N, C-alpha and C positions, 0 to 999 in steps of 0.2 A: 681548109675543110678536112675533117677527119674521115679517112677511109675506113672500111669495115674492119681491117686488121687493127688499126689504131683504136677504133672504138671498142673492140673486144678487149684489148690490153687495158684500156682505161677502166672498163667495167670490172675487169678482174682485180685491178688495183683497189677500186672502191670497195669491192666485196671483201678483199683481204683486210682492208683497213677497218671495215665495220666489224668483221669477225674478230679481229685483234682487239678491238675496243671492249668486246664482251668476253675475251679470253678463250674463244672457241678454238682458235688455231694455235694456242700456246699451251701445250700440255704441262710444261714446267710451272707456268703461272697457276694453272688449275691445281696442281699438286700443292703449291705453296699456300693455297687457300685452305688446305686441310686444317681443321675439320669443317666440312660443309653441312654436317648433320650430326646428331648425337653419336657418341662412341660408347660401345659396351666394353666393360672390363670384367672379365671372369675372375672372381675371387674364389678359390677352391676350398673354402671353409665356411661354416655357418656364420651368420651375422653375430656380432658381439665379441668375436675373438680378436687376437692380436693383429691379424691382417686388416680387419675392419678399422682398427684404431688409427691406422695410417691411410688406408684406402679412401675412407669417406671424407676426412678433412682435405686430402689431396684433390678429390673429385670436386669438392666445393670450390676450391681455388681455381682449378682447371676451368670450371664453368664460368667463373667470374672473369677470367682472363680471355677466354676464347668465345664467350657467349654461346657455347654449345655444351650440352650435358655430357658428363662422363658417368654412365649408368653402371652401378655396381650390381653384378649378377652373381650372387652367392650360390655356389655349386659344391656343397660339402660332401664328404664321404671318402672312405679308403685313404685316410691320412693325406688328403690333398691330391691324390692321384686321379680321382674321378673327374674333378674339375679340369685338371691338366689335360686329360684325354679329350674332353669336350672342346677346350680351347685349341688344342692341336689340330682339330678337324674343322675349325671355323673357316669361313671364307676369308682368304688372305687379301682383303681389300683395304686394310688400314682402319677398319671400323670395329674390329674386335682385338682387344689386348688381353694380356694375361698377367695377373699379379701373383707370382709364385714366391716361395720362401726357401729358407734353408732346408726345409723338409724335402724339397724336390731334388736336393743333392744327396739325400740319404736314401730315398725310395728305391733307386736302382739296385741297392745292395740288400734290401729288405723284402722286396716283392719278387717272387719268382718270374712273373710275367707282367709287363706293363704294355698298354696299348698305345704308348707314345714313347718317344726318346727325347729327352730334354735338349740335347745338342743337335740332333738331326732335324727335329720338327719345329724348333723355335729359333728366333733371332733375338739375342739379348739386347735390350734397349738401355736400361739404366737401373742402377742400384739406388733405391730411394730411402731406405732406413736400416739402421743397425742398432740393436738394443741388447744388452746383456741378459742372460738368463738369471732368474732369481729364485731362490728356494723360499717358498711361502707355505705356511701352515694355517689350519683352522685353530685358533688359540683355545677354543672350547673343547676340541677333540684331542689336541696334543698338549699335555701339561708341562710345557717348558718355557723358559724365559729367554734363552739365547742358544746359539749354535752348539756350544759345548754340552749343555744339558740335553739338547736334541740328540747329538751323536751318542751320548751315553745311554739315553733311553732306547735308541734304535738298536744299539749293540746288545743291550740286556733283553730286548724283546724282538728277536728276529722274526720277521713275517707278520708282526702284529699291525704295523702301519701299512697303508696303501697310498699310492700316488696316482692322481689322474693325469691324463695326457690328451693331446689333440688327436690321438690315434696312433696305432702301431706304425713305427717307422718315422715318426715326426721327431723334431728336435727335443720336444718335451719328453718323449720316450727315451731317446738316446742320452739325454742329459741325466736322466735317472739311472740308466744302466751304467754310464760312465762314473757316476757318483758311487754306486754300489761297488763297482770294480775298484775304485781308488780308496774307498773307506772300508772295504771288506765287510759290507753290511748286506742285509736282505730286506727289501721292501717290495710289496706286491704291486704290480702294474695294473692299472684299470684304464683301458683305452676308451675314448669317446669319439664322437663324430665332429671334432673341432675343439679348439681351446675354449670357446664361449661356453658350451654345455659343461665342460669339465670344470671351468672356473665357477659356474653357478652351483654345481654340486659341492665344490669345496666350500663355498660360502654357506651353503645349506647344511654342511656337516656330513654329507654322504660319502665324501672321501676325506682323507686326513691332510694331504699335502699335495703340492705340485712343484715341478720345475718349470716355471712359466717365463715367457718373455716379459720383461719389465713393463712394456707398453700396455698390455692388457690388464696387468695386476695393479698398476700404479694407483688408480683412483680408489680401489678397494683397500689397498694398504693405508692410504691417507685417511680413508673413512673408518679404519679400525676393524673392518670385517674379516681381514686376514692379516697375518703377521709375517714380516720378512725377516729371515734369519741370515741369509748370505746372498751376496751378489757375485756372479762369476767374473773371474778376471784378476788382473794385477793391481787394480785400483778401485776405490769406492766410486759410486756413481754420484754425480753432482746433485741429482734430483732427490737422492736419499743418502745424505752424507753420514747418517748414523748407522747404516747397515754395513757391516764389515764385508770385505771382499774375500774370495776363496784363498788368495795367496797369503793373506795375513792369518788365516785360520788353519794353516798347515797343508793346504791343497794347491801348491803352486802350478800344477799342471791341469787343474780343472778350469778350462776356459771354453765356455760355450756361449755363443751369441745367436740371437734370432735376427735374421736379416730378411728384407723384403725387396724384391726387384720386379721390373716390368719387362715382359717379353712380347713379341708379336709372332703370329704364325709365320713359318719360314719363308713362304713365297710373297709376303707382304712387300709392295713396292718400296724401293730404297728411299724415295722421296717422302713417302708417308712415314716410314720408320724415323727418318731424320726429324720431321716436323713433330711427330709424337714425342720423341726424346726431348726436343727443345721446349715444348709446351709443358711437359711433366716437370722438367727441371725448373722452369719458371714458376710453376705452381708450388714446388717444394721450397723455393727460395723466397716466397712471400713472408712478410712479417708474421702473418697469422699461422702459417704452417710451421715456421721456426719456433713459435711459442708453443704450439702443440707438441712438436718433437721434444723440445726441452722439458716440458711438463711430464713427459713419459720416459725421460732419461735416455732418449734416442739421439743418434747422430744422422746427418744426411751425408752419406759417403760420396755421392755425386760421381760414381764410376759409370762410364757409359761406353757402349760399343765394345771395342777390343779389350779395354781395361776390365769391363764387367765380365766379358767372356773368360779372360785369364783368371779372374777371381773365382768364377764358377768351377773351372777346371781344378783349382786348388782345393776347393771345398769338396768336390767329388773324391779327390785323392785322400783327403783327411777323413771323411766319414766312412770310406771303404775300410780303412784301418781300424776305426773305432768299432764298427759292426763286427768285424772279424775277431778283435781282441775281447770284446764283451760277450760274444756269442748271442747277441740280441736276436730275438725271434718275434714274429707277429703273434699276438695273443688271439 
């Protein structure tokens, strides 16, 4: 016969077993179940830009694999820094992520004061896409057939052409400043609140040209609405093999890529960061995502955690030098 002490122990064991079955007393199991509800990903640029070109296909695959939505929350403005500030202050519970870009390693050297610090306020999760910058023109506004003709035209008409960007301090802006520096030309910078609006104005003929990420320009190049003259880097891009690279055009040091990565607010639990990284990686490795990346001339670098952090530090050092050498300013 059970005495009161044994009865109490048995009751405790039964309660523990019941709780364990539902995961109530196993916090590690509960974390491994992430996500248990929709996840919001702050995209700090307006809809339709280069970031969206990767964020939305990735979100679709994430939802398919996890059965939970990855909600894209576009918060454009101030060259991507407005949305970054919003994401930095989000509740660090694992249900708000931030999709930043190369622009966020330029911003510290362009903006006199930011209300966030990329390294202090965020934890880097994974680098999801890298795409070369490409020089594109509106063929109705710029009467040239190739890069040589374009360069001749710009040199003979200093200040006549203008180029749109995703905003002051973005890679679109700095790619233009670096081009001007290396070719000794002058082109007027027109900043927008994101690559999407700038690209639409390029197509409409309200600006003459852009130094854009290949991802957002790809469909418009294929559709003939804009014309590609040069892709940045030492090799041609497989998606556009007829477009010459900067190295073969006499600009071997003109290498600019637009990359996109995922961060979490700094105090986000480590377990949630790990799970988020794993699920985003799985989404990017689906056949559907691979096809989307390839169609836009992009690669999936798959750098996570410490590797991504090291990459960010290298980019910060690189863009600090470019801003100083070019004398780039916010318009």
